[in-house]
C-alpha positions in Angstrom: 126.6 80.6 122.9 123.9 81.1 120.3 120.8 83.0 121.2 117.8 81.8 119.2 115.0 84.2 118.1 111.8 82.8 116.7 110.9 85.5 114.1 107.4 84.0 113.8 106.8 85.3 117.4 107.0 88.8 116.0 105.6 88.6 112.5 104.0 86.0 110.3 105.1 87.8 107.1 108.4 89.0 105.8 106.7 91.3 103.4 106.2 94.9 104.6 108.4 97.7 106.0 106.4 97.5 109.2 107.2 93.8 109.6 110.9 94.5 109.0 111.0 97.3 111.5 109.5 95.1 114.2 112.1 92.4 113.5 115.0 94.9 113.2 114.2 96.3 116.6 114.3 92.8 118.1 117.6 92.0 116.3 119.1 95.3 117.5 118.1 94.6 121.1 119.5 91.1 121.0 122.8 92.1 119.3 123.4 94.8 121.9 122.9 92.3 124.6 125.2 89.6 123.2 128.3 88.7 125.2 131.6 88.4 123.4 131.7 85.3 121.2 127.9 84.9 121.1 125.7 84.9 118.0 122.1 85.1 117.0 120.2 82.2 115.3 117.2 83.7 113.5 114.5 81.0 112.9 112.0 82.1 110.2 110.0 78.8 110.4 106.4 79.6 109.8 107.0 83.1 108.3 105.6 83.4 104.8 105.8 86.0 102.0 109.2 87.6 101.7 110.5 90.6 99.9 114.0 92.0 99.6 112.7 95.2 101.2 112.0 93.2 104.3 115.5 91.8 104.4 117.1 95.2 103.5 115.4 96.8 106.5 115.6 93.9 109.0 119.1 92.5 108.3 121.2 93.7 105.4 121.3 97.2 106.8 123.7 95.8 109.5 126.4 95.7 106.9 126.6 99.5 107.1 128.0 99.1 110.6 130.0 95.9 110.5 132.2 93.9 108.1 130.7 91.0 106.3 132.8 88.4 108.2 131.5 89.8 111.5 127.9 89.7 110.2 128.4 86.0 109.2 129.8 85.3 112.7 127.0 87.1 114.5 123.9 86.3 112.3 122.7 82.8 111.4 119.4 82.4 109.5 117.3 79.2 109.3 113.8 78.2 108.4 113.4 80.3 105.3 111.2 79.1 102.4 112.9 78.9 99.0 111.5 82.3 98.1 112.7 83.6 101.4 116.2 82.2 100.8 116.4 83.9 97.4 115.1 87.2 98.7 117.6 87.1 101.6 120.6 86.3 99.3 119.6 89.0 96.9 119.3 91.6 99.6 122.6 90.6 101.2 124.4 90.7 97.8 123.0 94.2 97.1 124.0 95.4 100.5 127.6 94.1 100.1 127.9 96.0 96.8 126.2 99.1 98.2 128.4 99.4 101.3 131.6 98.9 99.2 130.8 102.2 97.5 132.2 105.5 98.6 129.7 108.0 100.1 129.9 109.9 96.8 129.1 106.8 94.8 126.1 106.0 97.1 124.8 109.5 96.7 125.1 109.3 92.9 123.3 105.9 92.9 120.5 107.3 95.0 120.1 110.2 92.7 120.1 107.9 89.6 117.3 106.0 91.2 115.3 109.2 91.9 115.9 110.3 88.3 114.8 106.9 87.0 111.6 107.0 89.0 110.8 110.5 88.0 111.3 109.5 84.3 108.9 106.5 84.8 106.2 108.8 86.1 106.2 111.1 83.1 
């Protein structure tokens, strides 16, 4: 059975970290309540303004705890604008690459980002 969630009932924007945290909480609750073989259909109809940060926090983070094939079995997304589809795909691709790394590689990547940002502020 597929449980449908109208994301627009929780936020009208896929833009901020706060929006993403609200959606992530709903998704986590619903995932925990799923019976074996069930899945979630996330309907973004009516939601506007998307960022990869939103998808990183709301959805792509799940790849840290489950394989990609299980993610695709459990999570189905519809109703995204063209910009939303692009942001979602980009976020998912980054997460796939990130979670393939060893913990040491992740730590180094994070340090490289901090160093880059520090250099930019000088």
